[in-house]
C-alpha positions in Angstrom: -12.2 24.9 -23.3 -14.5 22.9 -21.2 -13.5 20.6 -18.3 -14.2 17.6 -20.5 -12.0 18.8 -23.3 -9.1 19.9 -21.0 -8.5 17.2 -18.5 -6.0 14.4 -17.7 -2.8 14.6 -19.8 -1.7 17.1 -22.6 1.0 16.3 -25.0 4.2 18.6 -25.6 2.8 19.1 -29.0 -0.7 20.4 -28.0 1.0 22.5 -25.3 3.3 24.0 -27.8 0.2 25.0 -29.9 -1.3 26.9 -26.8 1.7 28.9 -25.8 0.9 32.6 -25.7 -2.8 32.0 -24.9 -3.9 34.6 -22.3 -6.2 32.0 -20.7 -3.4 29.4 -20.1 -1.3 29.1 -17.0 1.6 26.7 -16.9 2.8 25.7 -13.5 6.2 24.1 -13.1 6.2 22.2 -9.8 9.8 21.0 -9.7 11.2 20.8 -6.2 14.6 19.9 -4.8 13.3 16.4 -4.1 12.4 15.9 -7.8 13.8 17.8 -10.6 16.2 20.3 -9.1 13.6 22.8 -7.8 13.9 26.6 -8.5 17.5 26.5 -9.7 16.4 23.9 -12.4 13.4 26.0 -13.4 15.4 29.0 -13.8 18.0 27.3 -15.9 15.1 26.2 -18.4 11.4 25.8 -18.5 8.4 25.9 -20.8 8.0 29.5 -22.0 5.7 31.5 -19.8 5.5 28.9 -17.2 5.5 30.1 -13.4 7.4 28.0 -10.7 5.5 26.6 -7.6 7.8 24.2 -5.6 5.5 21.3 -4.6 7.3 20.8 -1.4 8.0 24.5 -0.4 4.9 26.2 -1.4 2.5 24.3 0.8 0.4 22.2 -1.4 0.1 20.0 1.6 0.1 20.7 5.3 1.2 19.0 8.5 -1.7 18.7 10.9 -1.0 17.0 14.1 1.2 13.9 13.4 0.2 13.8 9.6 2.3 15.7 7.0 0.1 15.3 3.9 -3.1 17.0 5.0 -5.1 19.4 2.8 -4.1 23.0 3.7 -6.7 25.5 4.7 -9.2 27.0 2.2 -7.6 30.6 2.7 -4.0 29.1 2.0 -5.1 27.3 -1.1 -7.1 30.4 -2.3 -4.1 32.6 -1.8 -1.7 30.1 -3.4 -3.6 29.4 -6.5 -4.4 33.2 -6.9 -0.8 34.1 -6.5 0.2 31.7 -9.3 -2.3 33.7 -11.6 -5.0 31.2 -11.9 -8.4 32.4 -12.5 -11.6 30.3 -12.7 -11.9 30.3 -16.6 -8.2 29.5 -17.1 -6.7 26.4 -18.4 -4.0 25.0 -16.3 -1.0 22.8 -17.4 1.1 21.2 -14.6 4.6 20.3 -15.5 6.5 17.9 -13.4 10.2 17.1 -14.0 9.3 13.9 -15.8 11.9 11.9 -14.0 10.1 9.4 -11.6 6.8 8.0 -10.4 6.9 10.2 -7.3 7.5 13.2 -9.4 4.4 12.4 -11.4 2.6 11.7 -8.2 3.3 15.3 -7.2 1.7 16.7 -10.3 -1.2 14.4 -9.7 -1.6 15.8 -6.1 -1.6 19.4 -7.4 -4.1 18.4 -10.2 -6.4 16.8 -7.4 -6.1 19.9 -5.3 -7.1 22.2 -8.1 -10.0 19.9 -8.9 -11.1 19.7 -5.3 -11.3 23.6 -4.9 -13.5 23.8 -7.8 -11.2 24.4 -10.9 -12.4 22.5 -13.8 -9.8 22.8 -16.5 -6.4 21.3 -15.8 -3.9 18.8 -17.3 -0.6 17.4 -16.6 2.1 17.7 -19.2 2.7 14.1 -20.6 6.3 13.3 -19.9 7.0 16.5 -18.0 9.8 18.8 -18.7 11.9 16.0 -19.7 9.6 15.4 -22.7 9.2 18.9 -23.5 12.9 19.6 -23.7 13.8 16.3 -25.6 12.8 18.1 -28.9 15.3 20.8 -29.7 12.7 22.6 -31.8 10.6 23.3 -28.8 11.4 26.6 -27.1 13.0 26.7 -23.6 12.9 30.0 -21.6 15.2 30.7 -18.6 15.2 33.2 -15.7 13.1 33.7 -12.6 9.4 33.0 -12.2 7.1 36.1 -12.9 3.6 35.2 -12.3 0.9 37.8 -12.8 -1.2 37.4 -9.5 -4.9 37.2 -9.5 -7.4 37.6 -6.6 -7.5 34.8 -4.1 -9.1 31.7 -5.9 -13.0 31.5 -5.0 -12.7 28.0 -3.6 -15.8 25.8 -3.9 -14.9 22.5 -2.2 -15.8 19.2 -4.3 -16.0 17.0 -1.2 -16.7 13.9 -3.3 -13.0 13.8 -4.3 -11.9 13.6 -0.8 -12.1 11.0 1.8 -11.6 11.7 5.5 -10.6 9.2 8.2 -14.3 8.8 9.2 -15.4 8.3 5.7 -12.7 5.8 5.1 -13.6 3.9 8.3 -17.1 3.7 7.1 -15.8 2.5 3.7 -13.7 -0.1 5.3 -16.4 -1.4 7.6 -19.3 -1.4 5.1 -17.3 -2.6 2.1 -19.4 -0.2 0.1 -16.2 1.2 -1.4 -12.9 -0.4 -2.5 -9.7 0.7 -0.7 -6.5 0.9 -2.9 -3.3 1.0 -1.2 -0.6 2.7 -3.3 2.4 1.7 -1.2 4.9 -1.1 -1.9 4.6 -4.6 -0.5 6.7 -4.0 2.6 4.5 -1.1 3.8 1.3 -2.9 2.8 2.4 -6.1 4.8 3.5 -4.1 7.7 7.2 -4.8 7.4 8.1 -1.1 7.4 6.2 2.2 8.0 6.5 5.9 7.4 8.2 7.8 10.3 5.2 9.6 11.1 2.8 6.6 11.2 2.2 5.2 14.7 1.7 1.7 13.5 2.8 -0.5 10.6 0.2 -2.2 8.2 -2.6 -1.2 6.0 -6.4 -0.4 6.3 -8.2 -3.9 6.5 -9.7 -5.1 3.3 -7.4 -2.9 1.0 -6.1 -4.0 -2.3 -2.4 -3.5 -2.9 -1.5 -1.4 -5.9 2.0 -0.1 -5.9 1.9 3.2 -7.7 5.2 2.6 -9.4 3.7 -0.1 -11.4 1.5 2.4 -13.4 4.7 4.4 -14.4 7.1 3.8 -17.1 10.4 5.0 -15.4 12.5 4.7 -18.7 10.0 6.8 -20.7 9.2 9.1 -17.7 5.4 8.9 -18.2 2.5 6.8 -17.4 2.1 3.4 -19.0 -0.2 3.1 -22.0 -3.9 2.9 -21.6 -4.2 -0.8 -22.1 -1.6 -1.5 -19.5 -3.3 0.7 -17.0 -6.6 -0.9 -17.7 -5.1 -4.3 -17.0 -3.4 -3.0 -13.9 -6.6 -2.0 -12.2 -8.9 -4.7 -13.6 -9.2 -6.2 -10.2 -10.6 -3.1 -8.5 -14.4 -3.7 -8.4 -16.9 -1.3 -9.9 -18.3 1.4 -7.5 -16.7 3.9 -5.2 -12.9 3.7 -4.6 -10.7 5.4 -1.9 -7.1 5.7 -2.9 -4.6 6.0 0.0 -0.8 5.7 0.8 1.2 7.0 3.6 0.7 10.8 3.1 -1.7 11.1 0.2 1.2 11.7 -2.2 1.7 8.6 -4.1 -1.9 7.7 -3.8 -2.5 10.7 -6.0 -1.0 8.8 -9.1 -3.4 6.0 -8.6 -6.2 8.5 -8.0 -5.2 10.2 -11.4 -5.2 7.0 -13.3 -8.4 5.7 -12.0 -10.4 8.9 -12.1 -8.9 10.9 -15.0 -7.4 8.3 -17.5 -9.8 5.2 -16.8 -12.8 7.5 -16.2 -14.1 5.8 -13.2 -16.7 7.7 -11.2 -16.7 8.1 -7.4 -12.9 7.9 -6.9 -11.7 9.7 -3.8 -8.2 10.4 -2.4 -7.6 10.0 1.4 -5.0 12.7 1.8 -4.2 11.9 5.2 -3.6 8.2 4.5 -1.7 5.9 7.0 0.0 8.7 8.8 -3.5 10.3 9.7 -5.2 6.9 10.1 -2.8 5.5 12.6 -3.1 8.7 15.0 -6.2 7.2 16.4 -5.5 3.8 18.1 -9.1 2.8 17.7 -8.6 2.6 13.9 -7.9 -1.0 12.8 -4.7 -1.9 11.1 -4.0 -5.2 9.4 -0.6 -6.8 8.7 0.8 -9.8 6.9 0.1 -10.8 3.2 -3.1 -9.5 2.0 
């Protein structure tokens, strides 16, 4: 399948029809923070899925005081290859399906795969919760048994990533919209992440709490029409999505880029914990 045919979300029904395809790699990313981690995976998972703990496997790296940075190219190449992913493969990412932050983890893995040049990935709509809701769909138990491939041939797609310097240029020039995925208390500077050196937001940012795009009761993103309405205030043109550590902002990035089909949407993976390491970078507080 082409990248255009296999991107964004995949339904449990469509995934069920692909099981057994040798060019399909299903990655269950449940961690202890969301979904019970390895133990929950071994108790039951999509048949053939391999497990990669989003937290423990190093999908993000702490660099300096910022815990959500992009790992090295070598680490990503080894990680993705160890899971059995090769350039022609279709990849399905399976979150637990229990919360917005759980979906954001899947979106961050999706973004990382796209950033290193993989073109065919999708998130299971509703996660494992939706898969297991139908007793007719098979569930497999036992340990993860990936068939390792060679280290992935990384070809960075830099347009998907915004660095601190690029974000500074965007903030000063207003040539890109900044979208802050955090709750109002963080946006206004009433509280901050432990690793951030100052509270507040990047000046000029729009507040878009990432939880507003997720239906917690259903365990999946809200319908397309609701998402379109939610982001209607974001001007046309380039966008930089950020949060505290590049985790929750991945959900907003995914919605704008992969669901709404906007061009030039980048994720600032260091976000406020990286931004505030330099006292020269401006921070705004108070109601936006």
